[in-house]
N, CA, C and O atoms as CSV, one atom per row, in Angstrom:
chain,resi,resn,atom,element,x,y,z
A,1,MET,N,N,-37.127,-4.518,-3.212
A,1,MET,CA,C,-37.265,-3.159,-3.108
A,1,MET,C,C,-37.345,-2.818,-4.560
A,1,MET,O,O,-37.216,-3.490,-5.583
A,2,THR,N,N,-37.647,-1.314,-4.279
A,2,THR,CA,C,-37.748,-0.319,-5.295
A,2,THR,C,C,-36.668,-0.179,-6.531
A,2,THR,O,O,-35.464,-0.166,-6.274
A,3,PRO,N,N,-37.250,-0.054,-8.167
A,3,PRO,CA,C,-35.810,0.695,-8.471
A,3,PRO,C,C,-35.137,1.786,-8.207
A,3,PRO,O,O,-34.004,2.084,-8.587
A,4,LYS,N,N,-35.982,2.471,-7.435
A,4,LYS,CA,C,-35.577,3.568,-6.416
A,4,LYS,C,C,-34.241,3.346,-5.426
A,4,LYS,O,O,-33.048,3.603,-5.582
A,5,TRP,N,N,-34.975,2.775,-4.387
A,5,TRP,CA,C,-33.960,2.293,-3.966
A,5,TRP,C,C,-32.135,1.041,-5.017
A,5,TRP,O,O,-30.935,1.295,-4.920
A,6,ASN,N,N,-32.560,0.309,-5.523
A,6,ASN,CA,C,-32.376,-0.302,-6.512
A,6,ASN,C,C,-30.779,0.786,-6.909
A,6,ASN,O,O,-29.602,0.482,-6.715
A,7,SER,N,N,-31.355,2.060,-7.497
A,7,SER,CA,C,-30.153,2.848,-8.265
A,7,SER,C,C,-29.354,3.483,-6.615
A,7,SER,O,O,-28.147,3.254,-6.532
A,8,VAL,N,N,-29.779,3.964,-5.833
A,8,VAL,CA,C,-29.212,4.226,-5.149
A,8,VAL,C,C,-27.978,3.575,-4.481
A,8,VAL,O,O,-26.817,3.965,-4.606
A,9,GLY,N,N,-28.483,2.345,-3.631
A,9,GLY,CA,C,-27.130,1.438,-3.537
A,9,GLY,C,C,-26.132,1.030,-4.627
A,9,GLY,O,O,-25.012,0.699,-4.239
A,10,LEU,N,N,-26.507,1.002,-6.501
A,10,LEU,CA,C,-25.392,1.028,-6.730
A,10,LEU,C,C,-24.776,2.074,-6.582
A,10,LEU,O,O,-23.736,2.178,-5.931
A,11,ILE,N,N,-25.331,2.947,-7.155
A,11,ILE,CA,C,-24.716,4.299,-6.739
A,11,ILE,C,C,-23.397,4.317,-5.717
A,11,ILE,O,O,-22.230,4.667,-5.895
A,12,LEU,N,N,-24.225,3.695,-4.382
A,12,LEU,CA,C,-23.131,3.675,-2.894
A,12,LEU,C,C,-22.083,3.363,-3.330
A,12,LEU,O,O,-21.007,3.950,-3.212
A,13,LEU,N,N,-22.388,2.170,-4.005
A,13,LEU,CA,C,-21.205,1.141,-4.204
A,13,LEU,C,C,-20.533,1.132,-5.188
A,13,LEU,O,O,-19.647,0.285,-5.066
A,14,LEU,N,N,-20.478,1.807,-6.416
A,14,LEU,CA,C,-19.805,2.486,-7.270
A,14,LEU,C,C,-19.167,3.132,-6.770
A,14,LEU,O,O,-18.054,3.195,-7.293
A,15,CYS,N,N,-19.411,4.187,-5.254
A,15,CYS,CA,C,-18.779,5.064,-5.451
A,15,CYS,C,C,-17.970,4.729,-4.043
A,15,CYS,O,O,-17.233,5.664,-3.731
A,16,ALA,N,N,-17.939,3.695,-3.189
A,16,ALA,CA,C,-17.161,2.700,-2.593
A,16,ALA,C,C,-16.022,2.241,-3.199
A,16,ALA,O,O,-15.022,2.707,-2.654
A,17,LEU,N,N,-15.691,1.216,-4.479
A,17,LEU,CA,C,-15.115,1.029,-5.376
A,17,LEU,C,C,-14.184,2.246,-6.271
A,17,LEU,O,O,-13.258,2.092,-7.068
A,18,GLY,N,N,-14.680,3.162,-5.900
A,18,GLY,CA,C,-14.375,4.544,-6.903
A,18,GLY,C,C,-12.981,4.851,-6.379
A,18,GLY,O,O,-11.953,4.941,-7.049
A,19,SER,N,N,-13.158,5.031,-4.739
A,19,SER,CA,C,-12.459,5.510,-3.355
A,19,SER,C,C,-11.508,5.066,-3.562
A,19,SER,O,O,-10.590,5.717,-3.061
A,20,ALA,N,N,-10.932,3.443,-4.566
A,20,ALA,CA,C,-9.807,3.366,-3.668
A,20,ALA,C,C,-8.658,3.518,-5.369
A,20,ALA,O,O,-8.795,3.396,-6.586
A,21,ARG,N,N,-7.662,3.828,-4.432
A,21,ARG,CA,C,-6.406,4.215,-5.547
A,21,ARG,C,C,-5.553,3.154,-5.591
A,21,ARG,O,O,-5.517,2.225,-4.785
A,22,GLU,N,N,-4.315,3.440,-7.324
A,22,GLU,CA,C,-3.179,2.707,-7.104
A,22,GLU,C,C,-2.112,3.479,-7.363
A,22,GLU,O,O,-2.050,4.013,-8.471
A,23,TYR,N,N,-1.098,3.682,-6.427
A,23,TYR,CA,C,0.157,3.913,-6.226
A,23,TYR,C,C,1.427,3.292,-6.867
A,23,TYR,O,O,1.915,2.225,-6.497
A,24,HIS,N,N,1.772,3.848,-7.580
A,24,HIS,CA,C,3.056,2.947,-8.278
A,24,HIS,C,C,4.619,3.199,-7.634
A,24,HIS,O,O,5.154,4.132,-7.034
A,25,VAL,N,N,4.743,2.812,-7.764
A,25,VAL,CA,C,6.694,2.536,-7.059
A,25,VAL,C,C,7.649,2.404,-8.261
A,25,VAL,O,O,7.257,1.566,-9.073
A,26,SER,N,N,8.581,2.901,-8.518
A,26,SER,CA,C,9.676,2.762,-9.594
A,26,SER,C,C,10.726,3.380,-8.877
A,26,SER,O,O,10.742,4.240,-7.997
A,27,GLN,N,N,11.900,2.512,-9.672
A,27,GLN,CA,C,13.521,2.969,-9.102
A,27,GLN,C,C,13.925,4.815,-9.480
A,27,GLN,O,O,14.667,5.630,-8.932
A,28,SER,N,N,12.666,4.896,-11.119
A,28,SER,CA,C,12.743,5.990,-11.405
A,28,SER,C,C,11.829,7.090,-11.061
A,28,SER,O,O,11.546,8.144,-11.631
A,29,GLY,N,N,11.532,6.658,-10.199
A,29,GLY,CA,C,10.510,7.717,-8.951
A,29,GLY,C,C,11.228,8.951,-8.326
A,29,GLY,O,O,12.456,9.039,-8.320
A,30,HIS,N,N,10.512,9.774,-7.871
A,30,HIS,CA,C,10.591,10.382,-6.510
A,30,HIS,C,C,9.760,10.378,-5.825
A,30,HIS,O,O,8.619,10.156,-6.230
A,31,ASP,N,N,10.090,10.671,-4.287
A,31,ASP,CA,C,9.151,10.211,-3.162
A,31,ASP,C,C,7.901,11.605,-3.636
A,31,ASP,O,O,6.697,11.667,-3.386
A,32,ALA,N,N,8.753,12.529,-4.348
A,32,ALA,CA,C,7.547,14.271,-4.177
A,32,ALA,C,C,6.910,14.241,-5.211
A,32,ALA,O,O,6.473,15.236,-5.789
A,33,ASP,N,N,6.730,12.597,-5.714
A,33,ASP,CA,C,6.108,13.076,-7.011
A,33,ASP,C,C,4.179,12.445,-6.639
A,33,ASP,O,O,3.894,12.522,-5.444
A,34,ASN,N,N,3.319,12.034,-7.336
A,34,ASN,CA,C,1.754,11.842,-6.386
A,34,ASN,C,C,2.052,10.293,-6.777
A,34,ASN,O,O,1.817,9.927,-5.625
A,35,GLY,N,N,2.281,9.422,-7.251
A,35,GLY,CA,C,2.658,8.019,-6.825
A,35,GLY,C,C,1.918,7.250,-8.297
A,35,GLY,O,O,2.234,6.072,-8.462
A,36,SER,N,N,1.013,7.846,-9.287
A,36,SER,CA,C,0.737,8.234,-10.664
A,36,SER,C,C,1.594,6.661,-11.172
A,36,SER,O,O,2.270,5.984,-10.397
A,37,VAL,N,N,1.382,6.375,-12.456
A,37,VAL,CA,C,1.680,5.603,-13.195
A,37,VAL,C,C,2.568,6.206,-14.242
A,37,VAL,O,O,3.192,5.520,-15.051
A,38,SER,N,N,2.599,7.433,-14.199
A,38,SER,CA,C,2.954,8.155,-14.499
A,38,SER,C,C,4.450,9.210,-14.051
A,38,SER,O,O,5.441,9.522,-14.711
A,39,ARG,N,N,4.030,9.529,-12.651
A,39,ARG,CA,C,5.115,10.091,-11.740
A,39,ARG,C,C,5.067,9.247,-10.301
A,39,ARG,O,O,4.412,9.428,-9.275
A,40,PRO,N,N,6.141,8.154,-10.721
A,40,PRO,CA,C,5.439,7.229,-9.483
A,40,PRO,C,C,6.498,7.650,-8.027
A,40,PRO,O,O,7.320,8.565,-8.069
A,41,PHE,N,N,6.344,7.078,-7.222
A,41,PHE,CA,C,7.970,6.996,-6.173
A,41,PHE,C,C,8.283,6.432,-6.117
A,41,PHE,O,O,8.007,5.250,-6.324
A,42,LYS,N,N,9.310,7.107,-5.697
A,42,LYS,CA,C,11.217,6.013,-5.335
A,42,LYS,C,C,10.765,5.076,-4.571
A,42,LYS,O,O,10.830,3.999,-5.164
A,43,THR,N,N,10.185,4.950,-3.164
A,43,THR,CA,C,10.159,4.510,-2.384
A,43,THR,C,C,9.169,4.185,-2.148
A,43,THR,O,O,8.273,5.006,-2.342
A,44,ILE,N,N,8.683,2.373,-1.430
A,44,ILE,CA,C,7.805,1.909,-0.969
A,44,ILE,C,C,7.353,2.615,-0.061
A,44,ILE,O,O,6.241,3.140,-0.111
A,45,SER,N,N,8.078,2.713,0.799
A,45,SER,CA,C,7.793,3.772,2.222
A,45,SER,C,C,6.900,4.907,1.691
A,45,SER,O,O,5.680,4.755,1.634
A,46,ALA,N,N,7.642,6.302,1.213
A,46,ALA,CA,C,6.253,6.998,0.730
A,46,ALA,C,C,5.781,6.640,0.194
A,46,ALA,O,O,5.607,7.647,-0.492
A,47,ALA,N,N,4.848,5.398,-0.637
A,47,ALA,CA,C,3.499,4.893,-1.649
A,47,ALA,C,C,2.941,4.299,0.432
A,47,ALA,O,O,1.781,4.525,0.778
A,48,ALA,N,N,3.518,3.906,1.024
A,48,ALA,CA,C,2.800,3.377,2.238
A,48,ALA,C,C,2.006,4.143,2.707
A,48,ALA,O,O,0.811,3.922,2.899
A,49,LYS,N,N,3.105,5.941,3.129
A,49,LYS,CA,C,2.548,6.983,4.043
A,49,LYS,C,C,0.672,7.325,3.682
A,49,LYS,O,O,-0.334,7.549,4.355
A,50,MET,N,N,1.088,7.167,1.952
A,50,MET,CA,C,0.162,7.526,1.425
A,50,MET,C,C,-1.424,6.724,1.014
A,50,MET,O,O,-2.567,7.047,0.690
A,51,ALA,N,N,-0.746,5.699,1.232
A,51,ALA,CA,C,-2.287,4.329,1.190
A,51,ALA,C,C,-3.474,4.497,2.039
A,51,ALA,O,O,-3.239,5.414,2.826
A,52,GLN,N,N,-4.344,4.134,2.174
A,52,GLN,CA,C,-5.546,3.963,3.046
A,52,GLN,C,C,-5.884,2.303,2.208
A,52,GLN,O,O,-5.526,1.765,1.160
A,53,PRO,N,N,-6.670,1.985,3.247
A,53,PRO,CA,C,-7.510,1.167,3.555
A,53,PRO,C,C,-8.280,0.983,1.982
A,53,PRO,O,O,-8.782,2.015,1.536
A,54,GLY,N,N,-8.369,-0.004,1.316
A,54,GLY,CA,C,-8.165,-0.466,-0.103
A,54,GLY,C,C,-7.959,-0.163,-0.950
A,54,GLY,O,O,-8.579,-0.244,-2.010
A,55,ASP,N,N,-6.347,0.580,-0.511
A,55,ASP,CA,C,-5.438,0.983,-2.475
A,55,ASP,C,C,-4.625,-0.034,-2.668
A,55,ASP,O,O,-4.258,-0.936,-1.915
A,56,VAL,N,N,-4.361,0.245,-3.882
A,56,VAL,CA,C,-3.047,-1.222,-4.005
A,56,VAL,C,C,-1.738,-0.508,-4.306
A,56,VAL,O,O,-1.899,0.397,-5.124
A,57,ILE,N,N,-0.565,-0.647,-3.906
A,57,ILE,CA,C,0.686,-0.839,-4.463
A,57,ILE,C,C,1.191,-1.206,-5.089
A,57,ILE,O,O,1.645,-2.233,-4.584
A,58,THR,N,N,1.729,-1.052,-6.592
A,58,THR,CA,C,2.520,-1.552,-7.521
A,58,THR,C,C,3.602,-1.326,-7.508
A,58,THR,O,O,3.877,-0.225,-7.985
A,59,VAL,N,N,4.367,-1.871,-7.175
A,59,VAL,CA,C,6.049,-2.234,-7.190
A,59,VAL,C,C,6.776,-2.562,-8.779
A,59,VAL,O,O,6.640,-3.583,-9.453
A,60,HIS,N,N,7.420,-1.567,-9.034
A,60,HIS,CA,C,8.205,-2.178,-10.476
A,60,HIS,C,C,9.427,-2.704,-10.478
A,60,HIS,O,O,10.055,-2.674,-9.420
A,61,GLU,N,N,9.777,-3.050,-11.166
A,61,GLU,CA,C,11.114,-3.671,-11.042
A,61,GLU,C,C,11.916,-3.180,-10.479
A,61,GLU,O,O,11.910,-1.967,-10.267
A,62,GLY,N,N,13.157,-4.248,-9.933
A,62,GLY,CA,C,14.532,-3.598,-9.286
A,62,GLY,C,C,14.412,-4.125,-8.133
A,62,GLY,O,O,13.579,-4.953,-7.766
A,63,VAL,N,N,15.591,-3.448,-7.318
A,63,VAL,CA,C,15.880,-4.215,-5.660
A,63,VAL,C,C,15.844,-2.618,-4.945
A,63,VAL,O,O,16.377,-1.528,-5.151
A,64,TYR,N,N,14.725,-3.307,-3.843
A,64,TYR,CA,C,14.710,-1.916,-2.638
A,64,TYR,C,C,15.614,-2.248,-1.886
A,64,TYR,O,O,15.782,-3.454,-1.704
A,65,ARG,N,N,16.459,-1.304,-1.231
A,65,ARG,CA,C,16.865,-1.358,-0.607
A,65,ARG,C,C,16.229,-0.713,1.189
A,65,ARG,O,O,17.051,-0.336,2.024
A,66,GLU,N,N,15.197,-0.709,1.384
A,66,GLU,CA,C,14.198,-0.781,2.358
A,66,GLU,C,C,13.606,-0.501,3.730
A,66,GLU,O,O,12.478,-0.044,3.545
A,67,ARG,N,N,13.884,-0.579,5.040
A,67,ARG,CA,C,13.043,-0.924,5.740
A,67,ARG,C,C,11.657,-0.091,5.474
A,67,ARG,O,O,11.526,1.075,5.101
A,68,ILE,N,N,10.518,-1.224,5.838
A,68,ILE,CA,C,9.358,-0.929,4.858
A,68,ILE,C,C,8.532,-1.166,6.372
A,68,ILE,O,O,8.675,-2.213,7.004
A,69,SER,N,N,7.566,0.078,6.895
A,69,SER,CA,C,6.420,-0.173,8.056
A,69,SER,C,C,5.405,0.195,7.827
A,69,SER,O,O,4.832,0.662,8.812
A,70,PRO,N,N,4.904,0.209,6.997
A,70,PRO,CA,C,3.156,0.458,7.021
A,70,PRO,C,C,2.734,0.857,7.966
A,70,PRO,O,O,2.720,0.175,8.990
A,71,PRO,N,N,2.028,2.695,7.880
A,71,PRO,CA,C,1.767,3.670,9.097
A,71,PRO,C,C,0.312,2.455,9.642
A,71,PRO,O,O,-0.009,2.048,10.758
A,72,ARG,N,N,-0.242,2.207,8.320
A,72,ARG,CA,C,-1.726,1.766,8.445
A,72,ARG,C,C,-2.245,0.604,7.568
A,72,ARG,O,O,-1.975,0.542,6.369
A,73,GLY,N,N,-2.739,0.005,7.986
A,73,GLY,CA,C,-3.389,-1.113,7.418
A,73,GLY,C,C,-4.460,-1.592,6.837
A,73,GLY,O,O,-4.663,-1.125,5.716
A,74,GLY,N,N,-5.308,-2.460,7.263
A,74,GLY,CA,C,-6.663,-2.933,6.504
A,74,GLY,C,C,-7.636,-2.665,7.343
A,74,GLY,O,O,-7.324,-2.910,8.509
A,75,THR,N,N,-8.437,-2.356,7.229
A,75,THR,CA,C,-9.722,-2.127,8.334
A,75,THR,C,C,-10.589,-4.059,8.080
A,75,THR,O,O,-10.822,-4.882,8.965
A,76,SER,N,N,-10.848,-4.178,6.568
A,76,SER,CA,C,-11.750,-5.721,6.892
A,76,SER,C,C,-10.555,-6.289,6.174
A,76,SER,O,O,-9.523,-5.620,6.121
A,77,ASP,N,N,-10.644,-7.751,5.492
A,77,ASP,CA,C,-10.693,-8.683,4.354
A,77,ASP,C,C,-10.681,-7.863,2.899
A,77,ASP,O,O,-9.736,-7.887,2.110
A,78,ASP,N,N,-11.831,-7.192,2.726
A,78,ASP,CA,C,-12.511,-6.703,1.822
A,78,ASP,C,C,-11.949,-5.107,1.588
A,78,ASP,O,O,-12.204,-4.454,0.576
A,79,GLN,N,N,-10.957,-4.512,2.979
A,79,GLN,CA,C,-10.464,-3.350,2.555
A,79,GLN,C,C,-8.867,-3.719,2.838
A,79,GLN,O,O,-8.527,-3.262,3.929
A,80,ARG,N,N,-8.252,-4.122,2.444
A,80,ARG,CA,C,-6.779,-4.247,3.335
A,80,ARG,C,C,-5.965,-3.636,1.788
A,80,ARG,O,O,-6.352,-3.465,0.633
A,81,ILE,N,N,-4.421,-3.404,2.655
A,81,ILE,CA,C,-3.567,-2.411,1.742
A,81,ILE,C,C,-3.063,-3.290,1.059
A,81,ILE,O,O,-2.151,-3.782,1.724
A,82,VAL,N,N,-3.161,-3.872,-0.110
A,82,VAL,CA,C,-2.501,-5.153,-1.152
A,82,VAL,C,C,-0.863,-3.906,-1.650
A,82,VAL,O,O,-0.846,-2.735,-2.028
A,83,TYR,N,N,0.018,-4.691,-1.449
A,83,TYR,CA,C,0.924,-4.545,-2.138
A,83,TYR,C,C,1.788,-5.728,-3.200
A,83,TYR,O,O,2.002,-6.853,-2.747
A,84,GLN,N,N,2.166,-5.430,-4.365
A,84,GLN,CA,C,1.965,-6.014,-5.289
A,84,GLN,C,C,3.569,-5.825,-6.974
A,84,GLN,O,O,3.657,-5.011,-7.894
A,85,ALA,N,N,3.958,-6.344,-6.800
A,85,ALA,CA,C,4.926,-6.347,-8.014
A,85,ALA,C,C,4.052,-6.242,-9.160
A,85,ALA,O,O,2.931,-6.751,-9.159
A,86,ALA,N,N,4.504,-5.629,-10.089
A,86,ALA,CA,C,3.841,-5.015,-11.713
A,86,ALA,C,C,3.681,-6.478,-11.716
A,86,ALA,O,O,3.862,-7.203,-10.738
A,87,SER,N,N,3.237,-6.948,-13.193
A,87,SER,CA,C,2.822,-7.801,-13.618
A,87,SER,C,C,3.770,-8.008,-14.683
A,87,SER,O,O,3.934,-7.137,-15.537
A,88,GLY,N,N,4.735,-9.656,-14.706
A,88,GLY,CA,C,6.006,-9.741,-15.128
A,88,GLY,C,C,6.836,-8.999,-14.451
A,88,GLY,O,O,7.687,-8.646,-15.268
A,89,GLU,N,N,7.158,-8.418,-13.104
A,89,GLU,CA,C,7.806,-7.674,-13.537
A,89,GLU,C,C,8.911,-8.266,-12.219
A,89,GLU,O,O,8.230,-8.783,-11.333
A,90,ARG,N,N,9.950,-8.291,-12.002
A,90,ARG,CA,C,10.956,-8.952,-10.893
A,90,ARG,C,C,11.439,-7.760,-9.737
A,90,ARG,O,O,12.434,-7.035,-9.726
A,91,VAL,N,N,10.181,-7.895,-8.685
A,91,VAL,CA,C,11.454,-6.909,-7.000
A,91,VAL,C,C,11.630,-7.889,-6.564
A,91,VAL,O,O,11.434,-9.103,-6.621
A,92,VAL,N,N,12.041,-7.140,-6.110
A,92,VAL,CA,C,13.332,-7.823,-4.489
A,92,VAL,C,C,12.952,-6.546,-3.749
A,92,VAL,O,O,12.423,-5.506,-4.144
A,93,ILE,N,N,13.382,-6.943,-2.557
A,93,ILE,CA,C,13.313,-6.357,-1.440
A,93,ILE,C,C,13.684,-6.192,-0.235
A,93,ILE,O,O,12.881,-6.589,0.610
A,94,LYS,N,N,15.245,-5.444,0.362
A,94,LYS,CA,C,16.010,-6.176,1.072
A,94,LYS,C,C,15.564,-5.231,2.275
A,94,LYS,O,O,14.959,-4.169,2.135
A,95,GLY,N,N,15.866,-5.656,3.178
A,95,GLY,CA,C,15.642,-4.819,4.162
A,95,GLY,C,C,16.521,-4.073,5.285
A,95,GLY,O,O,16.276,-3.631,6.407
A,96,SER,N,N,18.154,-4.168,4.102
A,96,SER,CA,C,19.204,-3.916,5.144
A,96,SER,C,C,19.793,-2.599,4.196
A,96,SER,O,O,20.754,-1.937,4.589
């Protein structure tokens, strides 16, 4: 492979990796916000509606009382939507 094609491959890889987003959910957030760390969603469901394959949803400390029915899943093992608790924080989800 020539250096030119190596560069093109690297650019395409970086573009694909750069398209993944991380959405944040916090009990102090608002579902009308954009889901960033400084403007988190209030509900996991709001984040699930926005998430696309490859995205990560980070849920911050608290008890979330909601039924979550994600409209999308992943497209492959490498392009899943990942739901995770924020590092060191306790998250409880009650579907009642």
